[in-house]
C-alpha positions as semicolon CSV with decimal commas, in nm:
position;residue;x (nm);y (nm);z (nm)
1;M;-0,429;-4,748;-0,523
2;T;-0,786;-4,801;-0,413
3;K;-1,012;-4,939;-0,680
4;G;-1,311;-4,736;-0,785
5;K;-1,654;-4,889;-0,826
6;I;-1,966;-4,862;-1,033
7;I;-2,215;-4,676;-0,816
8;T;-2,588;-4,748;-0,829
9;N;-2,686;-4,705;-0,464
10;N;-2,907;-4,401;-0,396
11;N;-2,732;-4,315;-0,068
12;E;-2,391;-4,320;-0,235
13;I;-2,517;-4,103;-0,521
14;R;-2,670;-3,857;-0,271
15;D;-2,339;-3,842;-0,081
16;I;-2,152;-3,769;-0,404
17;L;-2,392;-3,490;-0,498
18;E;-2,390;-3,337;-0,150
19;N;-2,010;-3,348;-0,115
20;S;-1,912;-3,232;-0,463
21;K;-1,841;-2,872;-0,556
22;K;-1,673;-2,874;-0,900
23;I;-1,823;-3,047;-1,201
24;A;-1,658;-3,053;-1,542
25;V;-1,923;-3,090;-1,814
26;L;-1,781;-3,270;-2,117
27;G;-1,981;-3,207;-2,433
28;I;-2,162;-2,893;-2,319
29;S;-2,372;-2,725;-2,587
30;F;-2,426;-2,355;-2,652
31;K;-2,782;-2,439;-2,762
32;K;-3,028;-2,361;-2,483
33;E;-3,260;-2,649;-2,581
34;R;-2,988;-2,916;-2,541
35;D;-2,978;-3,130;-2,229
36;S;-2,615;-3,043;-2,155
37;Y;-2,702;-2,671;-2,147
38;I;-3,016;-2,724;-1,935
39;V;-2,841;-2,955;-1,687
40;S;-2,538;-2,726;-1,656
41;N;-2,761;-2,425;-1,591
42;Y;-2,947;-2,623;-1,322
43;L;-2,620;-2,724;-1,154
44;I;-2,503;-2,362;-1,148
45;E;-2,835;-2,259;-0,991
46;K;-2,780;-2,524;-0,722
47;G;-2,443;-2,379;-0,632
48;Y;-2,202;-2,607;-0,815
49;E;-1,897;-2,469;-0,993
50;I;-1,914;-2,576;-1,357
51;I;-1,615;-2,621;-1,586
52;P;-1,748;-2,639;-1,944
53;V;-1,557;-2,855;-2,195
54;R;-1,604;-2,878;-2,573
55;P;-1,382;-2,842;-2,880
56;G;-1,362;-2,487;-3,008
57;G;-1,366;-2,322;-2,667
58;G;-1,552;-1,995;-2,625
59;K;-1,764;-1,879;-2,331
60;I;-2,087;-2,004;-2,180
61;F;-2,263;-1,879;-1,865
62;G;-1,978;-1,626;-1,851
63;L;-1,731;-1,911;-1,807
64;K;-1,433;-2,006;-2,022
65;V;-1,502;-2,322;-2,222
66;H;-1,206;-2,560;-2,213
67;E;-1,124;-2,728;-2,545
68;N;-1,037;-3,059;-2,378
69;L;-0,996;-3,220;-2,038
70;D;-0,618;-3,176;-2,042
71;S;-0,664;-2,797;-2,033
72;I;-0,824;-2,821;-1,687
73;H;-0,558;-2,763;-1,422
74;E;-0,764;-2,788;-1,107
75;K;-0,914;-3,070;-0,904
76;I;-1,268;-3,164;-0,999
77;D;-1,516;-3,381;-0,814
78;I;-1,734;-3,503;-1,102
79;L;-1,673;-3,535;-1,474
80;D;-2,025;-3,523;-1,622
81;V;-2,015;-3,676;-1,970
82;F;-2,257;-3,572;-2,245
83;R;-2,110;-3,789;-2,520
84;S;-2,261;-4,091;-2,690
85;S;-2,167;-4,430;-2,543
86;E;-1,932;-4,517;-2,828
87;H;-1,734;-4,192;-2,787
88;V;-1,672;-4,231;-2,413
89;T;-1,358;-4,444;-2,452
90;G;-1,198;-4,163;-2,653
91;H;-1,190;-3,955;-2,334
92;I;-1,054;-4,217;-2,094
93;E;-0,685;-4,123;-2,115
94;E;-0,764;-3,757;-2,048
95;A;-0,999;-3,855;-1,764
96;L;-0,728;-4,069;-1,604
97;R;-0,491;-3,771;-1,612
98;L;-0,759;-3,539;-1,470
99;K;-0,848;-3,788;-1,194
100;P;-1,204;-3,683;-1,107
101;K;-1,353;-3,857;-0,806
102;V;-1,651;-3,962;-1,020
103;F;-1,691;-4,019;-1,394
104;W;-2,065;-3,965;-1,453
105;M;-2,218;-4,083;-1,782
106;Q;-2,549;-3,911;-1,850
107;L;-2,883;-4,080;-1,912
108;G;-2,858;-4,318;-2,207
109;V;-2,478;-4,331;-2,190
110;K;-2,326;-4,668;-2,093
111;N;-1,978;-4,799;-2,161
112;Q;-1,864;-5,106;-1,966
113;E;-1,514;-5,101;-2,117
114;A;-1,459;-4,743;-2,001
115;A;-1,609;-4,819;-1,659
116;K;-1,369;-5,112;-1,613
117;I;-1,061;-4,901;-1,697
118;L;-1,175;-4,611;-1,478
119;T;-1,261;-4,822;-1,174
120;E;-0,933;-5,014;-1,205
121;N;-0,763;-4,674;-1,180
122;G;-0,948;-4,561;-0,868
123;I;-1,226;-4,355;-1,026
124;D;-1,588;-4,423;-0,932
125;V;-1,837;-4,449;-1,218
126;I;-2,206;-4,370;-1,253
127;M;-2,372;-4,469;-1,581
128;D;-2,703;-4,404;-1,752
129;R;-2,828;-4,144;-1,503
130;C;-2,904;-3,775;-1,540
131;I;-2,727;-3,573;-1,272
132;K;-3,013;-3,317;-1,267
133;I;-3,281;-3,585;-1,222
134;E;-3,077;-3,757;-0,951
135;H;-3,013;-3,428;-0,771
136;K;-3,383;-3,337;-0,771
137;R;-3,481;-3,689;-0,663
138;L;-3,220;-3,743;-0,393
139;C;-3,128;-3,396;-0,269
140;G;-3,454;-3,210;-0,313
141;Q;-3,503;-2,887;-0,500
142;Y;-3,409;-2,671;-0,203
143;N;-3,073;-2,823;-0,118
144;K;-2,735;-2,671;-0,213
C-alpha cells in the first residue's frame, strides 16, 4: 500500500480540489450560521456532491444526512471534518473503512496522532485549513 502524506503545498491542494467530486462533511450543522453549513452550501454551489454526516440523520439541502461514516456506501474523494481536534481520533476507524482519498481537518482542527494513522494507511491528510477559503484562494470563485 502506498503511504499517504500530510499535504501543505498549494499546488497539491489545488489539484485535490480540482479533481474531487464527492465530499462527505462530518459534523454538518442544520444551523445556517454555523461554518459547516456555510461551507457545505458553498461547496454545493461550486458543483461538488456533498454527503452530510451527523448523528440523528435527517435532511439538509434536500440530501439525506448519514448518521455515521459507516452508512456511506459509495466512494468519496474528501472527508471534510468539522469536529474538534480531540474528537478526530474517534472517527479514524470509520475513516479507514471508508477510505477517502483525503481526510481534511477544517481550520483550527489538528490531530497529529490521527494524521499518522491515516497516512500510514494510504490516506492523504490536510489539517487546519478551511476548504472554502482554500477553494476561493486557489481555484478562484468562477471555477467548478
